C-alpha positions in Angstrom: -12.4 11.0 28.9 -15.1 10.3 26.5 -15.5 12.7 23.5 -12.0 14.1 23.7 -9.2 13.3 21.4 -5.5 14.1 21.9 -3.9 16.2 19.3 -1.9 14.0 16.9 1.8 14.2 16.9 1.8 15.0 13.1 -0.6 17.3 11.3 -0.8 18.6 7.7 1.6 21.3 6.6 0.6 24.7 5.1 1.5 23.7 1.6 -0.6 20.5 1.7 -3.6 22.3 3.3 -3.4 25.1 0.6 -3.3 22.6 -2.3 -6.2 20.6 -0.9 -8.3 23.8 -0.4 -7.7 24.8 -4.1 -8.2 21.3 -5.6 -11.4 20.8 -3.6 -12.9 23.6 -5.7 -12.7 21.3 -8.8 -15.6 19.0 -9.5 -14.6 15.3 -9.0 -15.3 14.4 -12.6 -12.5 16.9 -13.7 -10.0 14.2 -13.0 -11.9 11.6 -15.0 -12.1 13.9 -18.0 -8.4 14.6 -17.7 -7.6 10.8 -17.6 -9.9 10.2 -20.6 -8.3 13.1 -22.4 -4.8 11.6 -21.8 -6.0 8.2 -23.1 -7.6 9.8 -26.2 -4.5 11.9 -26.9 -2.3 8.8 -26.4 -4.4 6.8 -28.9 -4.2 9.7 -31.4 -0.4 9.9 -31.1 -0.2 6.1 -31.5 -2.2 6.3 -34.7 0.1 9.1 -35.9 3.1 6.8 -35.4 4.5 8.8 -32.5 4.9 5.7 -30.2 7.2 7.2 -27.6 5.0 10.3 -27.2 1.9 8.1 -27.0 3.4 6.0 -24.2 4.5 9.2 -22.3 1.0 10.8 -22.5 -0.7 7.5 -21.8 1.0 7.2 -18.5 -0.7 10.4 -17.3 -4.1 8.7 -17.0 -3.4 6.6 -13.9 -1.8 9.7 -12.3 -4.9 11.7 -12.9 -7.1 8.9 -11.5 -5.0 8.6 -8.3 -5.1 12.4 -7.8 -8.9 12.3 -8.3 -9.2 9.5 -5.7 -7.1 11.5 -3.2 -9.1 14.6 -3.9 -12.4 12.7 -3.3 -11.1 11.2 0.0 -10.0 14.6 1.2 -13.4 16.1 0.3 -15.3 13.3 2.1 -13.1 12.5 5.1 -10.9 15.6 5.4 -7.2 15.5 5.6 -6.7 16.9 9.0 -9.5 17.3 11.6 -7.3 19.3 13.9 -6.7 22.4 11.7 -9.2 25.2 11.6 
């Protein structure tokens, strides 16, 4: 039939849905600011001679950017069109 979709075999769980509802309240640029902060903090630590700490903190930036991308996709496309 046209206009009807079968319910998918797999849907989002309660935990994922709850996390997405909470993170959707954050503005999208929050993730960019967090990534920028991680980069700035990493540079500061590097200049202070704390190389291992700088590498550790510097690796947070891509994680924040990926989380921001996921958050944006969920806001635009929704994670699960079958849940109320």
